[in-house]
C-alpha positions as CSV (number, residue, x, y, z in Angstrom):
1,X,82.8,26.9,-46.0
2,X,80.2,25.9,-43.4
3,X,79.2,28.0,-40.5
4,X,76.3,28.1,-37.6
5,X,77.0,24.4,-36.8
6,X,75.4,25.0,-33.6
7,X,72.2,25.3,-35.3
8,X,72.3,22.1,-37.4
9,X,70.5,19.4,-37.3
10,X,71.6,15.6,-38.2
11,X,69.7,14.4,-41.1
12,X,67.9,11.9,-39.2
13,X,66.1,14.6,-37.4
14,X,63.8,15.2,-40.5
15,X,60.4,15.4,-38.3
16,X,62.3,18.9,-36.4
17,X,61.8,22.1,-37.8
18,X,64.9,24.6,-37.7
19,X,64.7,26.8,-35.1
20,X,62.6,29.9,-36.4
21,X,64.0,33.2,-36.9
22,X,67.6,32.3,-36.1
23,X,68.7,30.4,-39.5
24,X,68.6,32.1,-42.9
25,X,68.6,35.9,-44.4
26,X,65.4,37.0,-45.4
27,X,66.4,37.9,-48.6
28,X,67.7,34.6,-49.8
29,X,65.3,32.3,-48.0
30,X,63.2,29.9,-50.3
31,X,59.6,30.9,-51.1
32,X,58.4,27.8,-49.8
33,X,59.6,28.9,-46.0
34,X,59.0,32.4,-46.5
35,X,55.2,31.6,-47.1
36,X,55.3,28.7,-44.6
37,X,57.3,29.9,-41.8
38,X,56.8,27.0,-39.4
39,X,57.6,24.3,-42.6
40,X,60.7,21.8,-42.0
41,X,64.0,23.7,-44.0
42,X,65.1,20.8,-46.6
43,X,68.2,20.8,-48.9
44,X,65.9,22.0,-51.5
45,X,65.2,24.8,-50.0
46,X,68.9,25.5,-49.3
47,X,69.6,25.0,-53.0
48,X,67.0,27.4,-53.9
49,X,68.2,29.8,-52.0
50,X,71.7,29.5,-53.7
51,X,69.9,30.9,-56.6
52,X,68.7,34.0,-55.0
53,X,72.3,34.6,-53.9
54,X,73.6,34.4,-57.4
55,X,71.1,36.6,-58.9
56,X,71.3,39.1,-56.1
57,X,75.3,39.6,-56.6
58,X,74.7,39.5,-60.5
59,X,72.1,42.2,-60.2
60,X,74.1,44.5,-58.0
61,X,77.7,44.2,-59.5
62,X,77.2,43.4,-63.0
63,X,76.1,45.1,-66.1
64,X,72.5,44.3,-67.1
65,X,69.6,45.1,-68.9
66,X,67.5,45.5,-65.8
67,X,68.8,48.9,-64.5
68,X,65.4,50.6,-65.5
69,X,63.4,48.5,-63.6
70,X,66.0,47.1,-60.9
71,X,63.6,48.6,-57.8
72,X,61.2,46.4,-58.8
73,X,63.6,43.3,-59.3
74,X,64.9,44.0,-56.0
75,X,61.8,43.8,-54.3
76,X,61.3,40.3,-54.4
77,X,64.2,39.9,-51.9
78,X,62.5,42.3,-49.5
79,X,58.9,41.5,-49.9
80,X,57.0,40.7,-46.7
81,X,53.5,40.7,-45.3
82,X,52.0,40.0,-41.9
83,X,49.5,37.2,-40.9
84,X,46.7,37.8,-38.4
85,X,49.5,36.3,-35.8
86,X,51.9,39.1,-36.7
87,X,54.4,36.6,-38.4
88,X,56.1,37.9,-41.2
89,X,55.5,35.8,-44.6
90,X,56.4,36.5,-48.0
91,X,58.0,34.7,-51.3
92,X,54.9,35.6,-53.8
93,X,57.3,37.7,-55.8
94,X,60.0,35.0,-56.0
95,X,57.4,32.6,-57.2
96,X,56.6,35.0,-60.1
97,X,60.1,35.5,-60.8
98,X,60.8,31.4,-60.8
99,X,57.8,31.2,-63.0
100,X,58.7,34.2,-65.3
101,X,54.7,34.8,-65.7
102,X,55.1,38.6,-65.2
103,X,57.0,41.8,-65.9
104,X,59.8,42.2,-65.2
105,X,60.6,38.7,-64.8
106,X,59.7,37.3,-67.7
107,X,63.1,37.8,-69.7
108,X,66.3,37.4,-67.9
109,X,68.4,40.7,-67.9
110,X,71.7,39.2,-68.9
111,X,71.6,39.1,-72.6
112,X,75.3,40.1,-72.9
113,X,76.1,37.5,-70.5
114,X,74.9,34.0,-72.1
115,X,76.3,31.9,-69.4
116,X,74.6,33.7,-66.8
117,X,71.4,33.7,-68.7
118,X,71.4,29.8,-69.2
119,X,72.7,29.1,-65.5
120,X,69.7,31.1,-64.1
121,X,67.4,30.7,-66.5
122,X,67.9,26.8,-65.9
123,X,67.4,27.1,-62.2
124,X,64.3,29.0,-61.9
125,X,62.9,26.7,-64.3
126,X,63.8,23.5,-62.4
127,X,62.9,25.6,-58.9
128,X,59.5,26.4,-60.8
129,X,58.4,23.0,-60.7
130,X,57.9,23.5,-56.6
131,X,55.4,26.2,-57.2
132,X,52.6,24.5,-59.7
133,X,51.2,27.6,-61.9
134,X,47.7,27.6,-62.0
135,X,46.9,29.6,-65.2
136,X,43.0,29.4,-64.8
137,X,42.9,30.8,-61.4
138,X,45.0,33.9,-62.4
139,X,42.8,34.4,-65.4
140,X,39.1,35.7,-64.7
141,X,38.3,34.7,-68.4
142,X,39.5,30.8,-68.3
143,X,38.7,30.6,-64.2
144,X,34.5,30.4,-65.1
145,X,35.1,27.4,-67.4
146,X,33.7,24.4,-66.5
147,X,36.7,21.8,-67.4
148,X,39.1,21.3,-64.4
149,X,42.6,22.7,-64.7
150,X,44.7,20.1,-65.9
151,X,46.7,18.4,-62.8
152,X,50.9,17.9,-63.6
153,X,52.8,15.6,-61.9
154,X,56.1,16.9,-61.2
155,X,57.2,14.4,-58.6
156,X,59.7,12.7,-60.4
157,X,61.5,16.2,-61.5
158,X,61.6,17.2,-57.9
159,X,63.1,14.2,-56.8
160,X,66.0,15.3,-59.3
161,X,66.4,18.3,-56.8
162,X,67.0,16.3,-53.9
163,X,69.9,14.3,-56.0
164,X,73.3,14.5,-53.9
165,X,75.3,16.0,-56.7
166,X,72.7,17.9,-58.7
167,X,73.3,21.3,-57.9
168,X,77.5,21.2,-58.0
169,X,77.1,19.1,-61.2
170,X,74.8,21.6,-62.7
171,X,77.2,24.7,-62.5
172,X,79.9,22.7,-63.6
173,X,78.2,22.1,-66.6
174,X,78.0,25.8,-66.7
175,X,81.4,26.4,-66.6
176,X,82.2,24.2,-68.6
177,X,80.5,26.1,-71.5
178,X,82.5,27.6,-74.2
179,X,83.9,31.0,-74.6
180,X,81.3,31.8,-77.0
181,X,79.0,31.8,-73.4
182,X,81.7,33.2,-71.1
183,X,83.0,36.6,-71.9
184,X,86.6,36.9,-71.6
185,X,86.4,40.3,-70.2
186,X,83.3,41.5,-67.8
187,X,83.3,45.2,-66.7
188,X,82.6,45.3,-62.9
189,X,80.3,48.2,-61.8
190,X,81.3,49.3,-58.2
191,X,77.4,48.9,-57.2
192,X,74.2,49.5,-58.6
193,X,72.0,51.9,-56.7
194,X,68.7,50.2,-55.7
195,X,66.0,53.0,-54.2
196,X,65.0,52.1,-50.9
197,X,66.7,48.7,-50.6
198,X,70.0,48.4,-48.4
199,X,72.0,45.3,-49.2
200,X,74.3,45.6,-46.7
201,X,71.9,45.3,-43.9
202,X,70.8,41.4,-43.2
203,X,66.9,40.9,-42.2
204,X,65.9,38.1,-40.4
205,X,62.5,36.6,-39.8
206,X,60.5,37.8,-36.7
207,X,61.5,35.2,-34.3
208,X,59.4,36.5,-31.4
209,X,56.1,36.2,-33.3
210,X,57.2,32.5,-34.6
211,X,57.9,31.6,-31.4
212,X,54.6,32.7,-30.0
213,X,53.1,31.0,-32.9
214,X,55.0,27.6,-31.6
215,X,54.3,28.5,-27.7
216,X,50.5,28.7,-28.7
217,X,50.5,25.1,-30.5
218,X,52.6,23.6,-27.7
219,X,50.0,24.8,-25.2
220,X,47.1,23.5,-27.3
221,X,48.7,20.3,-27.6
222,X,49.3,20.1,-23.6
223,X,45.5,20.8,-22.8
224,X,44.7,18.1,-25.1
225,X,46.7,15.7,-23.6
226,X,45.3,16.8,-20.3
227,X,42.1,16.0,-21.4
228,X,43.1,12.8,-22.5
229,X,45.0,11.8,-19.4
230,X,41.8,13.1,-17.3
231,X,39.5,10.6,-19.5
232,X,41.4,7.7,-18.8
233,X,41.7,8.0,-15.4
234,X,45.3,9.4,-14.9
235,X,47.1,6.2,-16.6
236,X,50.4,6.8,-18.0
237,X,50.7,5.7,-21.5
238,X,54.0,4.4,-23.0
239,X,54.8,7.3,-25.0
240,X,54.5,9.9,-22.1
241,X,58.0,9.8,-21.5
242,X,59.0,10.6,-25.4
243,X,59.8,14.1,-26.6
244,X,57.2,16.5,-28.1
């Protein structure tokens, strides 16, 4: 079921940015949007969010091997920082999860549920293509070497994530896996307790700070337009009536 049609945009309005602070639940927003709050939200961002919803629910309600480190796993959902303009940003731990480059994210905790391990592992590998992993920047022993870091072009692979039926087909393939992947019975837990995390609370982006940033940019743009008008003797251009 699709909701929030009042916040929707037509697909041909690709140049516009979603209404900041009013769309998305912080815990499930893509790492890209959390790191750049004024970025345009895309279909791939929504699909990445679906992975976080799946992971969040399975960590809370299914038996798994991450219980001892559950707080660390859960911290990726609530991680946030404030920039110089007091706008909340985040997504760094989500990138680490996608890349599987650090503990506890190196090994998925669903060893007893091969289907979940397979689908979550596949999806995180695919979405990790959006966030190139510069190993030299993260390793001081390699950072001083003279040879440049290899440049990997993931353009073709990322285009696959934009295909119309890609996510649905991926999930259908997972559902078609045999009984050796899907256990015949799974014991559901009431809910794993995560210290310091309240899953029932929906956290949103700071709309006020984002709106202040947008207003400042619009103000600077208007000032620039005034200067241009004065320099041209106040003549109107053909694009004066176009919306900004």
